[in-house]
C-alpha positions in Angstrom: -36.3 -9.5 -52.1 -33.7 -7.4 -50.4 -32.7 -5.8 -53.7 -36.3 -4.9 -54.4 -36.7 -3.4 -50.9 -33.6 -1.3 -51.3 -34.8 0.2 -54.5 -38.0 1.3 -52.6 -36.1 2.3 -49.5 -33.9 4.9 -51.3 -34.9 7.6 -53.7 -32.3 7.4 -56.5 -32.9 10.8 -58.1 -30.2 12.3 -55.9 -29.9 16.0 -55.4 -27.3 16.2 -52.6 -24.0 17.9 -53.4 -23.9 16.6 -56.9 -23.6 13.1 -55.6 -24.3 10.4 -58.2 -24.9 7.5 -55.9 -26.0 7.3 -52.3 -23.4 6.2 -49.7 -24.1 2.6 -48.8 -24.3 2.5 -45.0 -24.7 -0.4 -42.6 -26.3 0.2 -39.2 -24.5 -1.8 -36.5 -26.7 -2.4 -33.5 -30.1 -1.1 -32.5 -29.7 -1.0 -28.7 -28.6 2.7 -28.6 -31.8 4.7 -28.9 -29.9 7.4 -30.9 -30.4 4.9 -33.8 -33.9 6.4 -34.3 -32.0 9.4 -35.7 -30.9 7.5 -38.8 -33.9 5.2 -39.0 -36.4 8.1 -38.8 -34.3 10.4 -41.0 -35.9 12.1 -44.0 -34.9 10.4 -47.3 -32.5 13.1 -48.6 -30.9 10.6 -51.0 -27.3 11.0 -49.8 -27.2 7.7 -48.0 -28.8 4.2 -48.4 -29.1 1.8 -45.5 -28.1 -1.5 -47.0 -28.1 -3.6 -43.9 -28.7 -3.6 -40.2 -26.9 -5.8 -37.6 -29.0 -6.8 -34.7 -29.2 -10.3 -33.2 -32.1 -9.3 -31.0 -34.9 -10.0 -33.5 -37.7 -8.8 -31.1 -36.0 -5.4 -30.9 -35.4 -5.3 -34.7 -39.0 -6.2 -35.4 -40.3 -3.4 -33.1 -38.2 -0.9 -34.9 -39.0 -2.2 -38.3 -42.7 -1.6 -37.5 -42.0 1.8 -36.2 -39.8 3.0 -39.0 -41.0 0.9 -41.9 -37.8 -1.0 -42.9 -37.9 -4.6 -44.0 -36.6 -7.4 -41.7 -34.8 -8.6 -44.8 -32.3 -5.9 -44.0 -31.5 -7.4 -40.6 -28.4 -9.6 -40.1 -27.1 -11.5 -37.1 -23.5 -10.5 -37.4 -21.4 -7.6 -38.8 -19.4 -10.1 -40.9 -22.5 -11.4 -42.6 -23.9 -8.0 -43.3 -20.6 -6.9 -44.8 -20.3 -10.0 -46.9 -23.8 -9.7 -48.4 -24.3 -5.9 -48.7 -20.7 -4.5 -49.2 -21.3 -1.2 -47.3 -18.9 1.7 -47.8 -19.5 2.9 -44.2 -21.1 1.8 -41.0 -22.7 3.7 -38.1 -22.4 2.1 -34.7 -25.4 2.1 -32.4 -24.5 -0.6 -29.9 -22.6 -0.4 -26.6 -19.7 2.0 -26.3 -17.4 -1.0 -25.6 -18.4 -2.5 -28.9 -17.0 0.5 -30.9 -13.5 -1.1 -30.9 -14.8 -4.4 -32.4 -16.7 -2.5 -35.1 -13.5 -0.6 -36.1 -11.4 -3.8 -35.8 -13.7 -5.5 -38.3 -14.3 -2.6 -40.7 -11.0 -0.7 -40.9 -9.0 -3.5 -42.6 -11.8 -3.7 -45.2 -11.6 0.0 -45.9 -15.1 0.6 -44.4 -15.5 4.0 -42.8 -17.0 4.3 -39.3 -19.1 6.7 -37.4 -19.8 6.0 -33.7 -22.1 7.6 -31.2 -20.5 9.6 -28.5 -18.1 9.1 -26.8 -15.5 7.6 -29.2 -14.6 4.7 -26.9 -15.2 3.0 -23.6 -11.6 3.8 -22.5 -8.5 5.6 -23.7 -6.8 2.3 -24.4 -9.7 1.3 -26.7 -9.5 4.7 -28.4 -5.8 4.4 -29.1 -6.4 1.0 -30.8 -9.2 2.5 -32.9 -7.1 5.5 -33.8 -4.2 3.3 -34.9 -6.5 1.1 -37.1 -8.1 4.1 -38.7 -4.8 5.6 -39.6 -3.3 2.3 -40.8 -6.2 1.6 -43.1 -6.9 5.2 -44.1 -10.5 5.2 -43.0 -12.6 8.1 -41.6 -13.5 7.5 -38.0 -16.0 10.1 -36.8 -17.9 10.6 -33.5 -21.4 12.0 -33.4 -22.7 14.3 -30.7 -26.2 15.9 -30.7 -24.6 19.3 -29.9 -22.5 19.2 -33.0 -25.6 20.2 -34.9 -26.7 23.1 -32.6 -26.5 26.4 -34.5 -26.0 28.2 -31.1 -22.7 26.4 -30.5 -21.4 27.3 -33.9 -22.4 30.9 -33.4 -20.7 31.0 -30.0 -17.6 29.6 -31.6 -17.7 32.2 -34.3 -18.3 35.1 -31.9 -15.5 34.0 -29.6 -13.1 33.8 -32.6 -14.1 37.3 -33.6 -13.3 38.7 -30.2 -16.9 39.6 -29.4 -16.5 39.0 -25.7 -12.8 39.4 -25.4 -10.2 36.7 -24.5 -11.7 33.5 -23.2 -11.6 32.9 -19.5 -14.3 30.4 -18.5 -16.7 27.9 -20.1 -19.5 26.2 -18.3 -21.2 23.2 -20.1 -24.3 21.6 -18.6 -25.7 18.4 -20.1 -28.1 15.7 -19.0 -31.7 14.8 -17.9 -33.5 13.3 -15.0 -32.0 9.9 -15.5 -32.4 7.0 -18.0 -34.6 5.0 -15.7 -36.9 7.9 -14.8 -37.1 8.7 -18.6 -38.4 5.2 -19.2 -35.7 4.3 -21.7 -36.1 0.8 -23.1 -34.5 -2.1 -21.4 -32.2 -3.0 -24.2 -30.5 0.4 -23.8 -30.5 0.3 -20.0 -28.9 -3.1 -19.9 -25.6 -1.6 -21.0 -26.0 2.1 -20.3 -25.9 1.3 -16.6 -23.0 -1.1 -16.9 -19.6 0.4 -16.2 -17.9 -2.3 -18.3 -20.0 -1.6 -21.4 -20.4 2.2 -21.0 -17.2 3.1 -19.2 -19.0 5.0 -16.4 -22.4 6.6 -15.9 -23.2 10.3 -16.4 -19.5 11.0 -16.5 -19.2 9.3 -19.8 -22.7 9.7 -21.1 -22.8 13.5 -20.7 -19.3 14.5 -19.6 -18.1 13.9 -23.1 -20.1 16.8 -24.5 -18.3 19.5 -22.6 -14.9 17.9 -23.3 -15.7 17.8 -27.0 -16.9 21.4 -27.1 -14.0 22.8 -25.1 -11.4 21.0 -27.2 -13.1 22.6 -30.3 -13.2 26.1 -28.8 -9.5 25.9 -27.9 -8.5 24.4 -31.3 -7.2 21.1 -29.8 -5.5 22.4 -26.8 -5.4 19.9 -23.9 -6.1 21.0 -20.3 -3.3 21.2 -17.9 -5.2 19.3 -15.3 -8.5 17.5 -14.7 -10.4 17.3 -11.4 -13.6 15.3 -11.1 -16.1 14.6 -8.3 -18.8 12.0 -8.9 -21.8 11.0 -6.9 -24.6 8.5 -6.9 -27.8 10.3 -6.1 -30.1 7.6 -7.4 -28.6 4.5 -6.1 -31.9 2.6 -6.5 -31.9 3.4 -10.3 -28.1 3.4 -11.0 -26.5 1.0 -8.5 -23.3 0.4 -10.5 -22.4 3.8 -12.0 -22.2 7.5 -11.1 -25.2 9.7 -12.0 -23.6 13.0 -11.1 -20.3 14.3 -12.3 -18.6 17.7 -12.0 -15.4 18.0 -14.0 -13.0 21.0 -13.8 -10.5 21.5 -16.6 -7.7 24.0 -16.1 -5.9 25.6 -19.1 -3.1 28.2 -19.1 -5.5 31.2 -19.4 -9.0 29.7 -18.9 -11.1 27.2 -17.0 -14.0 24.9 -17.9 -16.6 23.4 -15.7 -18.5 20.4 -17.1 -21.7 19.5 -15.2 -22.9 16.1 -16.4 -25.9 14.8 -14.6 -28.8 12.3 -14.6 -30.4 14.5 -11.9 -31.6 17.6 -13.7 -35.3 18.2 -13.4 -35.5 18.6 -17.1 -33.3 17.7 -20.1 -30.7 20.3 -21.0 -27.7 20.8 -23.3 -26.4 24.4 -22.8 -23.1 26.2 -22.7 -21.9 29.5 -21.2 -18.8 31.2 -22.6 -17.2 34.0 -20.6 -14.6 36.4 -22.0 -12.9 39.4 -20.5 -15.7 41.8 -21.7 -18.8 39.8 -22.0 -20.6 36.4 -22.1 -22.3 34.2 -24.7 -25.1 31.9 -23.6 -26.0 29.1 -25.9 -29.3 28.3 -24.0 -30.4 25.5 -26.3 -30.2 24.5 -30.0 -31.6 27.7 -31.4 -31.6 30.4 -28.6 -28.5 32.5 -28.1 -27.8 35.5 -25.8 -24.8 37.8 -25.8 -24.1 40.1 -22.9 -21.5 42.9 -23.1 -20.4 44.1 -19.6 -21.1 47.7 -18.5 -19.7 48.9 -15.1 -19.7 46.6 -12.1 -22.8 44.4 -12.8 -24.5 46.0 -15.7 -24.7 44.7 -19.3 -26.3 45.1 -22.7 -28.0 42.0 -23.9 -28.7 40.8 -27.4 -31.0 37.8 -28.1 -30.9 35.7 -31.3 -33.1 32.9 -32.6 -30.9 31.1 -34.9 -31.9 29.1 -38.0 -30.7 25.5 -38.6 -27.3 25.0 -40.1 -26.9 24.6 -43.8 -26.5 21.0 -45.3 -24.4 19.0 -44.9 -23.5 20.6 -41.5 -27.0 20.1 -40.1 -27.0 16.3 -40.0 -24.5 13.6 -39.0 -25.1 11.3 -41.8 -25.1 14.0 -44.5 -21.7 15.1 -43.1 -20.4 11.6 -43.0 -21.4 11.0 -46.6 -19.9 14.4 -47.7 -16.6 13.6 -45.9 -16.3 10.2 -47.4 -17.1 11.4 -50.9 -14.5 14.2 -50.6 -17.1 16.9 -50.9 -15.8 18.5 -47.6 -12.7 18.2 -45.4 -13.1 18.4 -41.7 -11.2 21.2 -40.1 -8.5 20.3 -37.5 -10.1 19.5 -34.2 -13.6 19.9 -35.4 -16.3 18.4 -33.3 -16.7 15.1 -35.2 -13.0 14.6 -35.9 -10.8 11.8 -34.6 -8.1 14.2 -33.2 -10.7 16.1 -31.2 -12.2 12.9 -29.7 -8.8 11.5 -28.8 -8.4 14.6 -26.5 -11.9 14.0 -25.2 -10.9 10.4 -24.3 -7.8 11.7 -22.4 -10.0 14.1 -20.5 -12.6 11.4 -19.6 -9.9 8.9 -18.6 -8.4 11.5 -16.3 -11.8 12.4 -14.9 -12.5 8.8 -14.0 -9.0 8.5 -12.4 -9.5 11.8 -10.5 -13.0 10.8 -9.2 -11.6 7.4 -8.0 -8.4 8.8 -6.4 -10.0 12.1 -5.2 -7.0 13.9 -6.6 -6.4 16.3 -9.4 -4.8 14.5 -12.5 -2.2 16.3 -14.5 -2.2 15.8 -18.3 1.0 15.6 -20.3 1.2 18.1 -23.2 
C-alpha cells in the first residue's frame, strides 16, 4: 500500500537539475507549523517524502486531510521510519530541543539533516550536533524563512559592491503579535512557550534571524560583545518565556541591533543596512529601497520590486537536495550552513546570559 501511494505521491519524470531520482526525505515531527512548507509544497520532483514521524495520530490525521498524504506514511518513531523507508535525508519539524536527538539518530547512519531555525536549543546541544555531523560526514543545514528573500540577497550584493560604502550599522526586526494572539495550534504552543523545549521565547524564535543575517553579511565574523534586554509584555499569554528581546551586537567597525518581538501589531521580517554613504532597506520579501545620502539629511532613493530567486535557491528543500546530490556547494558562512549557525548559537547563548545577568557578554574570537 505504501509503495503504491509513494508512486502517486511523487512525479517521477524529473526535470530538476538533471536529477535522475528524487531525494528520499523523511519528515520528523509535525508539531512545528513550518511543516506546512514541505507538506504543501508544489511537486517539483526533486524530493520524495517517504515517511513521516508523528506519534500524535490526531495531528497527523488533520494534516493528512489538509495536504492529501496517506496515513500509511506515518510512523511512531524515527527508528521505525528509517528502518522501513531508508531515507537519504530528514527534515526536523518538532521541538528545537529534539534537534539533537534527530542528529544523534541520523548522523551515524549517514542520513543528512535539515532543521528549522534555530539550529539547537543551546550552544551545548549545537556543539554535539556539529561534532556528529563532521564525524559522520553529513550535511546539517538550518532553514530560515528569510534565507529565501530576494531583498536580503540583493542587500548582501549591494553591500559587497560598495553601493552604500563601508558597513556601520544593521537593524533587523522580526516577529508578530504573539503566537497565542495568532491562534497557533496547541501542539505548537505546548513547546514554543516552554523554555526547556524552545530555549527561550522571542529571543530564540526571532532573535536567530538577525544573528544569522549579520553573520552572513560579515562573512562569519563574530561580534566582540553581546548585550540583550528581554521583557515579558504578555505575561498572561507567555508566562514562562520572554516575548520581547532587544539584542545589540558590537563589531570592530559596526553595530547590529536585533529587535525580536511577539508584540508587533503586524508580522514583519525586515532589515536596514547602513553604510558610510547610504542605506539599504529590505522592507519585506520583494520590496527594496536604496538611499544615497546628499548633504545633511537629504538623499536620493531608488525603489525595486524584486523577482523570486532562481531554483534551487528559492526553496529550502530544493537547496537541500541540490547540496546532497553535489549539484551545488554552499559558500562559507552562507545562511543555511553549519558554520554560520554555530556562530548564531554563540550569539543566542550570550544573549540569554546577558539578559539574565543584565551585563554585556564578551565573546572569544
